[in-house]
N, C-alpha and C positions, 0 to 999 in steps of 0.2 A: 745217117743218124743226125748229123748237123742240120740237114734239110728238114727233117721231121721236127726238130726242136724249133727251128725258125717258123715252121708252119703253125706249131702250137702257140708260139709267142704272138704271131700275127693274129691267130684266132682269139687269143686273150685280149689283145689290143682292140680288135673289132667288137668284141663283146662289151668291153668297158665303154667304148664309144656309143654303142647302142643303148647301154644303160643310161648314160648321160643324156642322150637325145630323148629318151623316154621321160626322164625327169624334166627336161626342158619343155617337152610337149604338154605337160600338165599345166604349164603357166605361159602359154602363148609364145613359146620359144625362149623364154628367159631362164637363165641359170647363173649360179654364183661361182666365184673362184673356190669357195669351200667345197662345192660339189665336184668341181674339177679335180681338186686334190683327193677327195674321198674316192673317186672312181679311178684315179691314176691316169687321167687323160691329159696331163700337162703338155706333152709333146704334140699330141693330136690337135689340141686347142690352139697351141702356138702356130702350128701350120695353117689351121683354119683361119686364124686372124690374119695371117700373111696373104692367104688367097682370097680373103673377103667373105668366106662362107660363115664366119662368126664375126660379130661386131661388138664393140664395147658400148654399154648402155649407162655406165656410171662406175663409181668406185666399187670394185668387187662384183660387178654385175655385167653379164655378157648375154648375147642373144644370137640364136641361129638366124642367119640373114634371110632364109627362105620365108620367114614369117613377115607378113605385110603389117605396116603400122596400123593401129586401130584406136578408136576413142577410149577404150578401157585398158590400154596398155599399162598405165601407171598402177592400176589395181593388181594386174597380173604380175608386174615386176616385183612389187612388195610382197605378194604372196610367195613368189619364188625365194625372195630374201629370207623369209621365215620358214622355208621348207614346207609350206602349206599349213603351218600352225598359226595362221592369221585369218581373221574374218573382218570384212568391211562392216562397220557398225556406226551407231549413233547418227550424226548429221549426214555423213557420207552415205550410209545405207538409205536414209530417207530420200536423199537426192537420187540415188539409183532406182528406188521404187517409185519415184514421182510423187512423193508425199510432202506437201507444204512447199514453202519457198525459203528454205534456210540458207541456201547459197554458201556452203561452208568454205572457209579460206584454207582449211587444213584437211588432210585426209585422215579420217578416224579409223583406227584398227583396234580390234581386240585380239590380243596375242596370248597364247598359252606357253610359249617357249621361244627361245632364240635371242640373239644379241641384237639390241636396237641399233640401227644405223645412225650415223652422225648427220642429221638433217633437220632443219626447222619445219619441214613439210608435214611431218607425221605427228599425230596425237595418239599415243598408245595407252590402252587400258589392259592391265595384266589380269586375265581371267580365263577360265576354261568354260566354254559354252557347250551345252548338250547338242547332240545331233539334231534334235527336234527344233532347236533355236536357230539353225542355219539352213541355208539352201545354196545350191551350186549356181554360179553365174558363168559356168564354163571353165574359165582359167583361174577363178578365185571363188572364195566363199563370201556370202553376205548374210547378215542376220535376216530372218524372216520379217515380213511387214509387221506382224504382231509383236515380235521381240523388239523390233526397232521402235515401235510406239512406246512400249513399256520402258525401254532404255531411256528414251528422251524425256519421259516423265520424271526420271531420277536426276536429270541434269538441270542446269540453270536457265534453259531457254524460257522465254516469256510464255505466260499462259496462253496468250493469243496465238503464238506460233504453234504451241502444242495443240490447241483447238483446231488449227488449220490442218496439221498433220493427221489428227484423228478423223476429221471430217473427210479428208481426201482418201484415207485408207478405207473408210466405209463406202464412200461414193463410187470409187473405182473397183470395189469388190476385192481388195487385197486382203482384207480380213473383216469379220462381222462384229457387231456390237457385243454379242455374248462372249466371243473369244477375247475381246479386249477387257470386258468386265471381269471375266474369270481370271485373266492374267493379273489384273490390278489387285486382286485379292491376295496375291503372293508378294506384293510390294510393301515397302515401309509406309506408314500412315500418310506422310506428306505426299509421296508420289501417288499413292492410291487416290488421295483427295484430288490431286491435279487431273488424274484420269477421269474421275467422276464429273468434275466440272467440264472437262473437254467433251464428254459424252452428252452433256446437256446442250451443247452447242450444235450437235449433229442434227 
């Protein structure tokens, strides 16, 4: 009887570990200490840290060591921090899509839920985006090129920079003029006017 109980406990532990690994797999191997606590994997993760199969990536952030470092790891890590409720947006989305030359100093995220981390690296916008406004980049979400263009029209970037973003979006076929023009009709007058001026430069 005791042996059966031990087997059930081992099975439960393995199941929890699989659940945590699946969560980490959504975000290039990254997972949070909150997820560890939620899945009840504290002992397993402590052992994995000791044997090197899990590494620390920052305060409250861990990673499965089997995942190789990649150029988009930072995006994946913050997606994990917000449990997938974050979308790369604004200047950072433009950079990922190859639109303009904004060279953002910060990582811009739109988040619908979650506790913000203590870091000067992030610029967060609290909002809930529709499924149509986002697309998957594998281990994280990013606003679509059209949504990115419209979002930037609502910011304080220079008109010349917005012109370049719109021109690039059309030139490399990330979105067409009609799509941008229709989207602009849903914006406030100032942002819509900025889009109209940018389209004249295409």
